[in-house]
C-alpha positions as CSV (number, residue, x, y, z in Angstrom):
1,X,50.4,-20.2,-0.6
2,X,51.8,-20.1,-4.2
3,X,53.0,-16.5,-3.7
4,X,55.0,-17.6,-0.7
5,X,56.5,-20.5,-2.6
6,X,57.4,-18.2,-5.5
7,X,59.1,-15.7,-3.1
8,X,61.1,-18.5,-1.5
9,X,62.2,-19.8,-4.9
10,X,63.2,-16.4,-6.0
11,X,65.2,-15.7,-2.8
12,X,66.9,-19.1,-3.1
13,X,68.4,-18.2,-6.4
14,X,69.4,-14.8,-5.2
15,X,72.4,-14.1,-3.0
16,X,70.2,-12.2,-0.6
17,X,68.2,-15.4,-0.1
18,X,71.1,-16.9,1.8
19,X,71.1,-13.9,4.1
20,X,67.4,-14.2,4.6
21,X,67.8,-17.9,5.6
22,X,70.6,-17.0,8.0
23,X,68.5,-14.4,9.7
24,X,65.5,-16.8,9.8
25,X,67.7,-19.4,11.6
26,X,69.1,-16.8,14.0
27,X,65.6,-15.6,14.9
28,X,64.5,-19.2,15.4
29,X,67.3,-20.0,17.8
30,X,66.8,-16.7,19.7
31,X,63.1,-17.4,19.9
32,X,63.6,-20.9,21.3
33,X,66.1,-19.5,23.8
34,X,63.6,-16.8,24.9
35,X,60.9,-19.3,25.4
36,X,63.1,-21.6,27.4
37,X,64.3,-18.7,29.5
38,X,60.8,-17.5,30.3
39,X,59.8,-21.0,31.3
40,X,62.7,-21.1,33.7
41,X,61.9,-17.7,35.2
42,X,58.2,-18.7,35.5
43,X,59.2,-21.8,37.5
44,X,61.6,-20.0,39.7
45,X,59.1,-17.2,40.4
46,X,56.3,-19.7,41.2
47,X,58.6,-21.5,43.7
48,X,59.5,-18.2,45.4
49,X,55.9,-17.2,45.7
50,X,54.9,-20.6,47.1
51,X,57.7,-20.2,49.7
52,X,56.5,-16.7,50.6
53,X,52.9,-18.0,51.0
54,X,54.1,-20.7,53.3
55,X,56.1,-18.2,55.3
56,X,53.1,-15.9,55.7
57,X,50.9,-18.8,56.6
58,X,53.2,-19.8,59.4
59,X,53.2,-16.4,60.9
60,X,49.4,-16.3,61.5
61,X,48.0,-18.4,64.4
């Protein structure tokens, strides 16, 4: 853990450190968006499959 802290402190003093933090924030926001989008797609797909199962069940006597 000390190596990681040392790297973070070194990057914080460097100009490139700010770019690293910006990319880290951007990736975090994109990651949260992807997770939320996939959860929405999962819910919609589940509803569609349930409706399809009900339609197939109503066709059989």
